[in-house]
C-alpha positions as CSV (number, residue, x, y, z in Angstrom):
1,M,0.0,0.0,0.0
2,F,2.0,3.1,1.2
3,H,4.9,3.7,3.5
4,V,5.4,5.8,6.5
5,K,8.1,7.6,4.6
6,Q,5.5,9.0,2.3
7,I,3.5,10.3,5.1
8,E,6.5,12.0,6.7
9,D,7.4,13.7,3.4
10,I,3.9,15.1,3.1
11,L,3.9,16.2,6.7
12,L,7.1,18.2,6.1
13,S,5.4,20.0,3.2
14,F,2.7,21.4,5.5
15,S,2.9,24.9,6.9
16,A,1.0,26.6,9.7
17,E,-1.7,27.6,7.2
18,T,-2.6,24.2,5.8
19,A,-4.8,22.7,8.6
20,C,-8.5,22.7,7.7
21,N,-11.3,20.6,9.1
22,I,-9.2,17.4,9.3
23,T,-6.0,16.7,11.1
24,T,-2.7,16.8,9.4
25,Y,-2.1,13.1,9.8
26,E,-5.5,12.3,8.2
27,R,-4.9,14.7,5.3
28,A,-1.5,13.1,4.6
29,S,-3.1,9.7,4.8
30,Q,-5.7,10.8,2.1
31,M,-2.9,11.9,-0.2
32,C,-1.2,8.5,0.1
33,F,-4.5,6.7,-0.5
34,K,-5.1,8.9,-3.6
35,Q,-1.6,8.3,-5.0
36,E,-1.9,4.5,-4.4
37,N,-5.4,4.4,-6.0
38,D,-4.2,6.3,-9.1
39,K,-1.2,3.9,-9.4
40,I,-3.5,0.8,-9.2
41,H,-6.0,2.4,-11.6
42,D,-3.3,3.0,-14.2
43,E,-2.0,-0.6,-14.0
44,T,-5.2,-2.7,-13.7
45,G,-8.1,-0.5,-14.6
46,P,-10.7,1.1,-12.4
47,Y,-11.6,-0.5,-9.1
48,P,-15.0,-2.1,-8.6
49,N,-17.6,0.2,-7.3
50,H,-17.2,-0.9,-3.7
51,L,-13.5,-0.3,-4.0
52,S,-13.6,2.9,-5.9
53,T,-12.8,4.9,-2.8
54,P,-9.9,3.5,-0.9
55,R,-10.5,3.1,2.8
56,P,-7.9,4.2,5.2
57,P,-6.7,1.7,7.8
58,A,-8.5,1.2,11.1
59,G,-8.3,4.2,13.3
60,R,-7.4,6.6,10.5
61,H,-10.9,7.5,9.1
62,P,-11.4,11.1,8.0
63,P,-14.2,12.9,9.9
64,D,-17.7,12.6,8.6
65,S,-18.1,16.3,8.5
66,M,-15.6,16.6,5.6
67,T,-17.5,17.3,2.4
68,E,-16.6,16.3,-1.1
69,A,-15.9,19.9,-2.0
70,A,-13.5,20.1,0.9
71,K,-11.8,16.9,-0.4
72,R,-11.6,18.2,-3.9
73,G,-10.2,21.5,-2.7
74,T,-7.7,19.8,-0.6
75,D,-6.6,17.6,-3.5
76,R,-6.3,20.6,-5.8
77,R,-4.1,22.4,-3.4
78,F,-1.9,19.4,-3.0
79,A,-1.8,18.9,-6.8
80,K,-0.7,22.5,-7.5
81,G,1.9,22.4,-4.8
82,K,0.4,25.5,-3.2
83,L,-1.7,25.5,-0.1
84,S,-4.2,28.2,0.7
85,P,-4.7,29.5,4.2
86,C,-7.7,28.2,6.3
87,K,-9.3,29.3,9.5
88,S,-8.9,26.1,11.5
89,L,-6.3,25.2,14.1
90,P,-2.8,25.8,12.7
91,F,-0.3,23.1,12.4
92,T,3.0,23.9,14.1
93,R,6.0,21.7,13.6
94,Q,8.0,21.8,16.8
95,K,11.7,21.4,16.8
96,T,14.0,20.4,19.6
97,V,16.8,23.0,19.9
98,F,20.0,22.2,21.7
99,C,21.8,25.3,23.0
100,K,25.5,25.0,23.0
101,P,26.9,26.8,26.1
102,K,29.7,29.3,25.6
103,G,33.0,28.3,27.1
104,K,33.7,25.1,29.0
105,L,31.3,24.0,31.7
106,S,32.8,24.0,35.1
107,E,33.0,20.6,36.7
108,K,33.0,22.0,40.2
109,P,29.8,20.8,42.0
110,L,27.3,23.3,43.3
111,P,27.5,23.9,47.0
112,D,24.9,22.4,49.2
113,L,23.2,25.5,50.5
114,S,21.3,23.7,53.2
115,T,24.5,22.2,54.5
116,E,26.2,25.6,54.4
117,Q,23.3,27.2,56.2
118,N,23.3,24.5,58.9
119,K,27.1,25.1,59.4
120,R,26.5,28.8,59.8
121,N,23.6,28.2,62.2
122,N,25.4,25.6,64.3
123,K,28.8,27.4,64.3
124,T,29.9,28.1,67.8
125,K,32.4,30.9,68.7
126,T,35.1,30.0,71.2
127,I,35.4,32.7,73.8
128,N,38.6,33.2,75.6
129,P,37.7,33.2,79.3
130,K,40.0,36.1,79.8
131,Q,38.0,38.2,77.4
132,Q,34.6,37.8,79.0
133,K,32.7,41.1,79.2
134,T,31.9,42.9,82.4
135,M,28.4,43.9,83.4
136,N,29.1,47.5,84.2
137,N,25.9,48.2,86.0
138,K,25.1,51.9,85.9
139,T,24.1,52.1,89.5
140,L,27.3,50.5,90.7
141,L,29.4,52.8,88.6
142,E,27.6,55.9,89.9
143,N,28.1,54.8,93.6
144,L,31.7,53.8,93.3
145,R,33.9,56.3,95.0
146,N,37.2,57.3,93.3
147,I,40.0,58.7,95.4
148,P,42.8,60.4,93.4
149,D,46.5,60.2,94.4
150,F,45.9,57.3,96.9
151,P,47.9,55.4,98.1
152,K,50.4,57.5,96.1
153,K,50.4,60.3,93.7
154,G,49.1,59.4,90.2
155,V,47.1,56.5,91.5
156,T,43.3,56.6,91.7
157,F,41.9,54.4,94.4
158,R,38.6,52.7,93.8
159,D,36.7,52.5,97.1
160,V,34.2,49.6,97.1
161,T,33.1,50.3,100.7
162,T,30.5,52.8,99.2
163,L,29.0,49.8,97.3
164,F,28.9,47.7,100.4
165,S,27.2,50.4,102.4
166,N,24.5,50.9,99.8
167,P,21.7,48.3,100.2
168,E,20.7,48.6,96.5
169,C,24.3,48.2,95.3
170,L,24.8,45.3,97.6
171,Q,21.7,43.6,96.2
172,I,22.8,44.2,92.6
173,M,26.2,42.7,93.2
174,E,24.7,39.7,94.9
175,D,22.2,39.1,92.1
176,E,24.8,39.5,89.4
177,L,27.2,37.1,91.1
178,Y,24.5,34.6,91.5
179,D,23.5,34.7,87.9
180,L,27.1,34.1,86.9
181,Y,27.7,31.1,89.1
182,K,24.3,29.5,89.8
183,D,24.9,26.7,87.3
184,K,28.6,26.1,88.0
185,G,28.2,23.7,90.9
186,I,30.2,25.8,93.3
187,T,30.8,24.1,96.6
188,K,33.4,26.4,98.2
189,I,34.0,30.2,97.8
190,V,37.5,31.5,98.8
191,G,37.4,35.1,100.0
192,I,40.7,37.0,99.7
193,E,41.6,39.2,102.8
194,S,39.9,41.3,103.5
195,R,37.3,43.0,101.2
196,G,36.8,39.7,99.5
197,F,35.2,38.2,102.6
198,I,32.0,40.3,102.2
199,M,30.6,39.2,98.8
200,A,32.1,35.7,99.2
201,S,29.8,35.2,102.3
202,A,26.7,36.8,100.7
203,L,27.0,34.6,97.5
204,A,27.8,31.4,99.5
205,V,24.4,31.7,101.3
206,K,22.6,31.9,97.9
207,L,24.6,29.1,96.4
208,H,24.5,26.9,99.5
209,A,28.3,26.8,99.4
210,G,30.9,27.0,102.1
211,V,33.3,29.9,102.7
212,V,37.1,29.6,102.9
213,L,39.2,32.5,104.3
214,C,42.4,33.3,102.6
215,R,44.5,35.3,105.0
216,K,48.0,36.6,105.7
217,P,50.3,34.5,108.0
218,G,49.5,34.3,111.7
219,K,45.8,35.0,111.3
220,L,44.5,31.4,111.1
221,P,44.7,29.2,114.2
222,C,45.1,25.7,112.7
223,E,47.5,24.0,110.3
224,T,47.7,25.9,107.0
225,V,49.0,25.7,103.5
226,Q,50.9,28.8,102.2
227,E,51.8,30.4,99.0
228,S,54.3,33.4,98.5
229,Y,54.3,35.9,95.7
230,T,56.3,38.9,94.6
231,K,55.1,42.5,95.0
232,E,56.7,45.7,93.8
233,Y,58.2,46.4,97.2
234,G,59.0,42.8,98.2
235,T,57.3,39.5,98.8
236,D,54.1,38.5,100.6
237,T,52.5,35.3,101.7
238,I,48.9,34.1,102.0
239,E,47.5,30.9,103.5
240,I,44.4,28.8,104.1
241,H,43.5,26.0,106.4
242,K,44.8,22.6,105.3
243,D,41.4,20.9,105.6
244,S,39.3,23.6,104.0
245,I,39.3,22.2,100.4
246,T,39.1,18.7,99.1
247,G,39.5,17.1,95.7
248,D,35.7,16.9,95.2
249,D,35.2,20.7,95.5
250,V,34.4,23.2,92.8
251,V,36.0,26.5,94.0
252,L,35.3,30.1,93.3
253,L,38.0,32.6,94.2
254,H,36.7,36.1,94.9
255,D,38.3,39.5,95.6
256,D,37.3,43.1,95.3
257,L,39.9,44.4,92.8
258,L,42.0,43.2,89.9
259,A,45.0,45.4,89.3
260,T,48.3,43.5,88.8
261,G,46.7,40.2,89.8
262,G,49.6,39.2,92.0
263,T,47.6,38.4,95.1
264,M,44.8,36.5,93.3
265,K,47.4,34.5,91.2
266,A,49.0,33.4,94.5
267,A,45.6,32.4,95.9
268,Y,44.9,30.5,92.6
269,D,48.1,28.6,92.8
270,L,47.4,27.9,96.5
271,V,44.0,26.4,95.8
272,K,45.3,24.3,92.9
273,K,47.5,22.4,95.4
274,F,44.3,20.8,96.7
275,N,43.5,19.5,93.2
276,P,39.8,20.6,93.2
277,K,37.6,19.7,90.2
278,K,37.4,23.2,88.9
279,V,38.6,26.7,89.9
280,Y,36.8,30.0,88.9
281,V,38.0,33.6,89.5
282,N,35.9,36.7,90.1
283,F,36.4,40.3,90.9
284,I,34.1,43.2,91.6
285,I,36.3,45.7,89.8
286,E,38.9,45.4,87.1
287,L,41.4,48.2,86.3
288,T,41.8,48.4,82.5
289,R,43.0,52.0,82.0
290,E,46.3,51.8,83.9
291,G,47.8,49.2,81.6
292,L,48.4,46.7,84.4
293,N,47.1,43.6,82.4
294,G,46.2,41.6,85.5
295,R,44.5,38.8,83.5
296,D,47.8,37.9,81.8
297,N,49.1,36.3,85.0
298,F,46.5,33.5,84.8
299,D,46.4,30.4,82.6
300,K,44.5,30.6,79.3
301,D,41.8,28.2,80.5
302,T,41.1,30.2,83.7
303,E,37.6,31.6,83.7
304,I,37.7,35.1,85.0
305,T,34.7,37.4,85.4
306,T,34.3,41.0,86.8
307,L,31.3,43.1,87.6
308,L,32.8,46.5,86.8
309,E,35.5,47.6,84.3
310,V,37.1,51.0,85.0
């Protein structure tokens, strides 16, 4: 009969203006039937009446609405090789276009944005304990008394006794210290002679911890453990009772002022002799404008906090 190649050749000759009341494939099928019919007619004579009109294969019947005039018009257009426009749905032959990228494609895989985002969200910043910020409560700063040229000229003495005598300031310091150490598991608080005794005792009550006194030689009645340190005018010694700290304790060292850090460093080394689980260090005031750099005396892993920075 006819070949698919014939249908494809006819399909390629169609334009967007050729679709009428029948589909493109059906129109092409009709042309193949007509050509095949003419070929048989020329070779063997006319078909019998019941075969005069070739029937398309099953499933390829033209619609019943197509009139003979429409058929003849379609045949004439095909015979002349020129197709007239019609008002039915246009036939559009779609082509697959492959765009060639400019340049060489990068073989680097795209980053996983979700993973990168999770890394940014989960990234934790390591904070040096020596660089922890102070609280600098405004009320405490306003009530802190500064005495110039004491104990010598050019030195400004920070007098914390004005904070101890003010009930509001005393409460603020107690609350801030409690917030800093309430979750640390503190069992002993070592107060450095003598202004360190006050807030060490107040905080110990809230933390349900014990108080250990760190004093100069000759002030404690029982057997003691001592530690000496160098000062600008000589050496000094501090001591605590031998049975005051055990290896199961978590210790907080407290004093009123961090200047050069000599006294607190000696107390820190003294407490470390007892091998406690952990040692923390706290001051009410830290001097930062005199260039004394008291924090540099301590180990890097020492956690130091202060309430005021002046």
